[in-house]
Steps between C-alpha positions, in 0.01 A plus 500: 500500500759227455851610423695250290874480549620200307730440210228276359297791357647687207450871447172485317143559610277201559125481456395175663163325475542176696140410407352573163152540650608842624479420869836664570748724324858583588684799355869573534689807391866472395784678673525746211169660605625803691174679575430328831597662829585156641879497470713353223370164385752218523270271306124545491200632689199270493131589528238237564169627362204260523219481251613604151141457376383759750460851356718661768783258425471569125517872570800440722665309216442799270663735753795265541543489123502882502775504762734246344774636269401422143843427360570213741264258329625158613241334724439151631168321528512210746253218559523159677421312179685569176213334309266785601717769346503651154804678360305793355403656833536873542392791718442809294811547287715275721590145406505226762741207519320193643679288761391224740645230724521273194698756302801438721572864574628570850311829504166322525615295801596824673176675409296202619611564858287815502175337395395425858573853624220708658308703240612854431165688498414673170405821682844521663672417172305772318586753769872423465482517121330839505751629755777384267339684208478822704875475564589455133701777340330726244712340226384148588136603534506675165647187344225283650228735374640465149482121491236392753124526538397797715342329803274676755716367783805670353324836488394458863859430605632831368451865581241625244720783371799268459285239327357755255843647420666163435205359311507798264876480457476129420292585192787703350789342306793409723823693459765261372870579464656285230874450513632490144809312391497591129285651226389174336382344825333827598298490178372151574401563861370858481245407237366227729472721809411853399126430466485339847712732714600860554840414358840669532838358401836514676837449333767361731765281338856555632582149378509612137855551377672673337348844546451531125277190505312627806423824323376324184261287706387803699428683175292201381308503830418871466385444141254229612371719783431784257335269247271355767441825691623363834659723769846390609796577724869411474707368786870543566767312305697366797708245313767487773234386749395228257855373451546491877171311534613218268861494619633145499215377280600665173582168334169330585271431201186687402206402725748408775621668821618818328155555351333437837697791647402712202128418535514583869675833446262626233180376663596637842571842351168488314307401814661793683404735217143369507471564873650848480269602214183351653432216255261215583701230320827449320608258226783443253526448126761231570200267537439500124843365409542128433865547600409583863418260785141583589500339845805705596326817388199415715722422800695825477188699414331374816818572697476862382136495608602394852771765516290796389136397537395540135346179357687339213283434194602201292343372182619266229538770237634240254155341483297545181812581296590798717872469427449445126270803489775711656744378231256600226441839665872580498524415132197713412620804696875456446576455873858406588516133597804386698716197426593401858358513850675806638823485699855454376495140616196403291650611169651158421153340540327740262449488127759504225571874526527484879742208486721698263481799736605278791797376299609858421492583873677181607196370692423129524303254713739514798563875498479666843623850417298763316670715235595844628314653205388438145622725222257646252682312225448165676132572551456615141653173381241315710219710354623426149488125571151539645376678186638216288293246694154664549334165575701450820542144619459626855181707463533727796591510869 
């Protein structure tokens, strides 16, 4: 095995065929692959496997595909001549990015140094792969069984009782904990997921202020859960912890630094809840909102995954009119639809009613201090404005 330690290779896996006649194959696994008992990867581990047209090498390729994490789907296909490549190459569900010496990418120059290395025998490679599979956690193995072909070599690598138990479990719907930010977004996401997963919802939104607004959104959430027949739980309303979390960033705009702290707080708490309650995955309804930064949600969702070991499930819930469907659902079922994102400091960026509410409370774009409280009279005035403008120009959080 050749261990690569160079800044020239980025953190992605490389499948390398230096010759298109199949006389040699080179596989590399990115540093994010954690299943190997070979130490932490600084860059990549390379396998040289001769003879891709040979049946044993094809079987080895299938095992390697089984091992590789499915969600890290960026691969590179390298060849000496760019003219021999086609851009539509793929292995299974994975897309390949073609590169060559002529493409001008430094990565190929680095990879090329390994082409003259002694072959890494297929039998040895297969043995290491199967050893790696045997060391996988039950959670990872179950995930692989859900999405990969069940190969004979995989069965042989595992204890028969463990194999049978995980294979059976993989046929059942996964338990998914869905963090919910509001009733309207819950409606849009729940209807997309409940037929695929054993779904439960979790309310945790200490960012919603004032308390009167929090309670209205919580009531809307419960109404959607009852309409859809989904089990749910309600987290603590630790608003002081939220205000401490965003301290110094109160004046930053929506989608900025303040919101990053908010995403992190809610997703971390949801990941913890998912681990404590034994869920297979966790997700958030924030991912259906066009007002949220999707790449930030993914980043903080995966951070929660690293902290607590429960995989973060992300999907573009806005696709196929998901958000518009949620808007229509709230109208049909008379679900409360908010006029601003959530915290005191987002009021001035909300709709017409929210802007008036911000003015009543003395909040503006540069405000750094939250009101001590909100009187019932002030909140009722906001509600009255909201009723006067049912077609909100903000359309939700």
